[in-house]
ZAMARGU-4260 file (C-alpha; in steps of 0.2 Angstrom, whole numbers, plus 5000, padded with zeros to 4 digits):
<rodrens>
0) 5720/5779/5464 | 5705/5784/5475 | 5707/5772/5490 | 5716/5781/5505 | 5721/5764/5512
5) 5730/5759/5496 | 5737/5776/5494 | 5745/5775/5512 | 5751/5757/5510 | 5759/5761/5493
10) 5768/5776/5500 | 5774/5767/5515 | 5781/5752/5505 | 5790/5763/5493 | 5797/5774/5506
15) 5804/5761/5517 | 5811/5750/5503 | 5820/5765/5495 | 5826/5771/5512 | 5834/5754/5515
20) 5843/5755/5498 | 5848/5774/5502 | 5856/5769/5518 | 5867/5756/5510 | 5871/5768/5496
25) 5876/5781/5508 | 5888/5769/5517 | 5897/5766/5501 | 5898/5784/5496 | 5904/5789/5513
30) 5918/5776/5513 | 5923/5781/5495 | 5924/5799/5501 | 5934/5797/5517 | 5946/5784/5509
35) 5948/5791/5492 | 5944/5809/5493 | 5927/5818/5491 | 5930/5824/5473 | 5931/5806/5467
40) 5916/5801/5477 | 5905/5815/5471 | 5911/5811/5453 | 5905/5793/5455 | 5889/5799/5464
45) 5884/5811/5450 | 5888/5798/5436 | 5878/5785/5445 | 5863/5797/5447 | 5864/5801/5428
50) 5864/5783/5424 | 5849/5780/5434 | 5840/5795/5427 | 5843/5789/5409 | 5837/5771/5414
55) 5821/5778/5421 | 5818/5789/5406 | 5820/5774/5395 | 5810/5761/5405 | 5796/5771/5412
60) 5786/5774/5396 | 5789/5756/5390 | 5783/5749/5407 | 5768/5760/5407 | 5763/5755/5389
65) 5760/5737/5394 | 5742/5731/5396 | 5736/5733/5414 | 5732/5714/5417 | 5749/5708/5409
70) 5758/5722/5419 | 5751/5717/5435 | 5754/5698/5432 | 5772/5700/5427 | 5776/5714/5440
75) 5766/5705/5454 | 5777/5689/5450 | 5793/5699/5451 | 5787/5708/5467 | 5782/5691/5475
80) 5799/5684/5471 | 5808/5699/5477 | 5798/5702/5492 | 5800/5683/5498 | 5819/5685/5497
85) 5818/5700/5508 | 5806/5692/5520 | 5815/5675/5521 | 5831/5683/5526 | 5822/5695/5538
90) 5814/5680/5546 | 5831/5671/5547 | 5839/5686/5555 | 5825/5689/5568 | 5825/5670/5573
95) 5844/5669/5575 | 5848/5659/5560 | 5856/5673/5550 | 5868/5687/5557 | 5860/5704/5558
100) 5865/5717/5546 | 5877/5730/5554 | 5879/5746/5544 | 5894/5751/5555 | 5903/5734/5551
105) 5899/5736/5533 | 5906/5753/5532 | 5922/5748/5541 | 5924/5733/5529 | 5921/5745/5513
110) 5933/5758/5521 | 5947/5746/5524 | 5946/5739/5506 | 5946/5757/5499 | 5961/5763/5509
115) 5971/5748/5504 | 5967/5748/5485 | 5981/5756/5474 | 5978/5773/5467 | 5971/5774/5449
120) 5974/5792/5443 | 5972/5799/5425 | 5973/5816/5418 | 5954/5820/5420 | 5950/5808/5434
125) 5956/5812/5452 | 5955/5793/5458 | 5947/5780/5447 | 5944/5768/5462 | 5935/5781/5472
130) 5924/5785/5457 | 5921/5767/5453 | 5916/5763/5471 | 5904/5777/5473 | 5897/5774/5455
135) 5894/5755/5459 | 5886/5759/5476 | 5874/5772/5468 | 5869/5761/5453 | 5867/5744/5462
140) 5856/5751/5476 | 5848/5764/5465 | 5842/5751/5452 | 5832/5743/5466 | 5824/5760/5469
145) 5821/5762/5451 | 5813/5745/5450 | 5802/5748/5465 | 5796/5765/5459 | 5792/5759/5441
150) 5783/5743/5447 | 5772/5752/5461 | 5769/5767/5451 | 5765/5759/5434 | 5754/5746/5442
155) 5743/5759/5451 | 5744/5772/5437 | 5751/5784/5451 | 5769/5786/5446 | 5769/5803/5455
160) 5766/5795/5472 | 5779/5782/5470 | 5792/5795/5464 | 5787/5807/5479 | 5789/5792/5491
165) 5806/5788/5484 | 5812/5806/5484 | 5806/5808/5502 | 5816/5793/5507 | 5832/5797/5498
170) 5832/5815/5503 | 5829/5810/5521 | 5843/5798/5521 | 5855/5810/5512 | 5851/5824/5524
175) 5854/5813/5539 | 5870/5807/5531 | 5876/5825/5528 | 5872/5830/5546 | 5881/5815/5555
180) 5894/5812/5542 | 5894/5794/5547 | 5885/5778/5543 | 5867/5778/5549 | 5870/5763/5561
185) 5855/5769/5572 | 5842/5766/5558 | 5833/5750/5563 | 5837/5743/5546 | 5834/5725/5550
190) 5816/5729/5556 | 5813/5740/5541 | 5818/5725/5530 | 5806/5714/5539 | 5792/5727/5535
195) 5797/5729/5517 | 5798/5711/5515 | 5780/5709/5521 | 5774/5724/5510 | 5782/5718/5494
200) 5776/5700/5496 | 5758/5706/5500 | 5758/5718/5484 | 5765/5704/5474 | 5751/5692/5479
205) 5738/5706/5477 | 5743/5712/5459 | 5748/5695/5453 | 5731/5688/5457 | 5723/5702/5449
210) 5733/5701/5433 | 5728/5682/5432 | 5710/5688/5432 | 5705/5685/5451 | 5695/5698/5460
215) 5698/5702/5478 | 5683/5704/5490 | 5682/5722/5494 | 5695/5726/5480 | 5709/5737/5487
220) 5702/5735/5504 | 5708/5717/5504 | 5726/5724/5507 | 5720/5728/5525 | 5718/5710/5528
225) 5732/5703/5517 | 5746/5714/5525 | 5742/5709/5543 | 5740/5691/5538 | 5757/5690/5530
230) 5765/5699/5544 | 5757/5688/5557 | 5762/5672/5548 | 5780/5679/5547 | 5780/5682/5565
235) 5774/5665/5568 | 5788/5658/5558 | 5801/5669/5568 | 5794/5661/5584 | 5794/5644/5577
240) 5812/5645/5570 | 5818/5654/5586 | 5814/5638/5596 | 5826/5628/5585 | 5841/5639/5587
245) 5854/5634/5601 | 5856/5648/5614 | 5875/5651/5609 | 5870/5654/5591 | 5855/5666/5595
250) 5854/5684/5588 | 5869/5694/5592 | 5881/5691/5578 | 5883/5705/5565 | 5885/5704/5546
255) 5897/5714/5536 | 5891/5708/5519 | 5885/5721/5507 | 5866/5718/5505 | 5862/5725/5488
260) 5849/5715/5478 | 5849/5701/5491 | 5841/5712/5505
</rodrens>
């Protein structure tokens, strides 16, 4: 990939998307460790990372072996669907039609459920519930990271860039989590999801059209027009929908629902 603009856009999209998933995975692992013991949480964490590693090793070569046009058409379609889900919910949050995601509230809800769950011990397992909780959090959020890395990396034949961006995001979040030992509630996750929705939607449009045989004016430089255009349209929708929200229902509520694949 020789275009610096596409290089930077690709890195930012992968980094932000993976950072969002890493923040949510960290919240679940923290709750598992505090409520059920760090030995169980770390066992689930390691098992989840092993599962993701095997998944990448199995799927990576298969995805890369697809013809480029077919790959871009299929992956572009998936990215467009995936990105529009993120963007739709981000627009609804920003306009007051959906509660903002609150990582502190999500942590409290997960912690409460973990503290009240019965102990599940076995000879070689310190606490089955704690392991399962951490494992589920790592695998569910991690699968989205795997999807993002494989799709972006294989489409541009620059898997190393996608992997570096994902690792940078995960290590940054992990380091912050170890430092504060609390959910990263100060991370502007709602704003990040808005940006990620714009980026995923744009790349889905860009690659999907290329896979279908279209040629963008200026090739990769078209992204410099597409990304701001999608962003401005999203902001226009926010402003339009915000006028239709009664004052008492405006943004201010918080959400405790796990986001997962639903952004």
